[in-house]
C-alpha positions in Angstrom: 11.3 -35.5 18.1 12.9 -32.6 20.0 15.2 -33.6 22.8 15.9 -31.6 25.9 19.4 -31.7 27.3 20.8 -31.3 30.7 24.5 -30.6 31.5 25.9 -31.2 34.9 27.7 -28.1 36.2 29.0 -29.5 39.5 27.4 -30.0 42.9 23.7 -30.7 42.1 23.3 -28.0 39.4 22.3 -28.8 35.8 22.0 -26.3 33.0 19.0 -27.4 30.9 18.1 -26.6 27.3 14.3 -27.1 27.1 12.5 -26.4 23.8 15.3 -24.1 22.8 15.3 -22.2 26.1 17.9 -22.2 28.9 17.1 -23.1 32.5 19.1 -23.8 35.6 17.9 -26.7 37.8 19.6 -27.0 41.1 19.1 -28.8 44.4 22.4 -28.0 46.1 22.3 -29.0 49.7 24.3 -26.0 50.9 21.2 -23.7 50.6 22.8 -21.8 47.7 20.8 -23.3 44.8 21.0 -21.2 41.6 17.6 -22.4 40.3 14.5 -24.4 41.1 14.6 -28.1 42.0 13.1 -30.6 39.6 10.2 -31.1 42.0 9.6 -27.3 42.3 9.3 -27.2 38.5 6.3 -29.5 38.6 4.2 -26.8 40.3 4.5 -24.1 37.5 4.2 -26.8 34.9 0.9 -27.9 36.4 -0.4 -24.3 36.8 0.7 -23.2 33.3 -0.8 -26.3 31.6 -4.2 -25.8 33.3 -4.0 -22.0 32.9 -3.5 -22.3 29.1 -6.6 -24.5 29.0 -8.7 -22.2 31.2 -7.8 -19.0 29.3 -8.6 -20.7 26.0 -11.9 -22.1 27.2 -13.0 -18.8 28.7 -12.2 -17.0 25.5 -14.4 -19.5 23.6 -17.1 -18.7 26.1 -16.7 -15.0 25.3 -15.9 -14.2 29.0 -14.2 -10.8 29.4 -11.1 -12.0 31.2 -8.3 -9.4 31.6 -5.9 -11.3 33.9 -5.4 -14.7 35.3 -3.1 -15.7 38.2 -2.7 -19.2 39.4 -1.1 -20.0 42.8 0.0 -23.6 43.0 1.1 -25.3 46.2 2.1 -28.9 46.8 2.6 -31.0 49.9 5.4 -33.6 49.8 5.7 -36.6 52.1 8.7 -36.7 54.3 9.3 -40.4 54.0 9.7 -43.0 52.6 11.6 -42.0 49.5 10.8 -40.8 46.9 9.4 -37.7 48.5 6.5 -37.4 46.1 3.7 -34.8 46.2 0.7 -36.1 48.0 -1.6 -33.2 47.3 -1.8 -30.1 45.2 -3.8 -26.9 45.7 -4.5 -24.5 42.8 -6.1 -21.1 43.3 -7.1 -19.4 40.1 -7.6 -15.6 40.4 -9.6 -14.4 37.4 -9.9 -10.7 36.8 -12.4 -9.3 34.3 -15.7 -7.7 33.6 -18.7 -9.7 34.7 -17.0 -13.1 34.5 -19.6 -15.7 35.6 -18.5 -18.1 38.3 -20.1 -21.0 36.3 -17.9 -20.3 33.3 -14.8 -20.3 35.5 -15.9 -23.5 37.2 -16.6 -25.2 33.8 -13.3 -24.1 32.4 -11.3 -25.4 35.4 -13.3 -28.7 35.3 -12.6 -29.2 31.6 -8.9 -28.5 32.1 -8.8 -30.8 35.1 -10.8 -33.7 33.6 -10.0 -33.6 29.9 -7.3 -31.2 28.6 -4.4 -30.7 31.0 -1.7 -33.3 30.2 0.3 -32.5 33.3 -2.7 -33.3 35.5 -3.1 -36.6 33.7 0.5 -37.4 34.3 0.1 -36.6 38.0 -3.2 -38.4 38.5 -2.2 -40.0 41.8 -2.2 -37.1 44.2 -5.2 -35.3 45.6 -6.0 -31.9 44.1 -8.0 -29.0 45.3 -9.1 -26.7 42.5 -10.2 -23.2 43.7 -10.9 -19.9 42.0 -11.3 -16.2 42.8 -12.9 -13.6 40.5 -12.0 -9.9 40.9 -13.4 -6.9 39.2 -11.1 -4.4 37.5 -10.5 -2.7 40.8 -9.3 -5.9 42.4 -12.5 -6.4 44.5 -13.3 -10.1 44.9 -16.7 -10.8 43.3 -16.8 -14.6 43.6 -14.8 -17.5 45.1 -15.4 -21.2 45.0 -14.1 -24.7 44.8 -14.6 -26.9 41.7 -15.9 -30.2 42.8 
């Protein structure tokens, strides 16, 4: 089993080796952090996990997707400790030719409910799953929320 390693570099900085890749993780209180905090890393992990699913599902549906951007926001409680995320908001912007809203909704729903391991790990918070479809010129052709 592969093992990730973290090496403390002083203050609150760690250099991480993750799957053979280097990453700096830092929550230095002086405002001079040299990398994302551990909690900040959860947001791209969530977005990437779901995005991988959504792209794969849309490809299987033969949707002509040319780009996908996912904006992920999270709200953390102030107290008590630990300052966990209490909600997440994911906005998928899908670009392509004639991409049907139903296909995007179905792909997001399948990722959310069945495939995304990060979502399963973070099942406690409330999530909002939204999408936007743009044509090749960047004009919005559909928007919605996946219930």
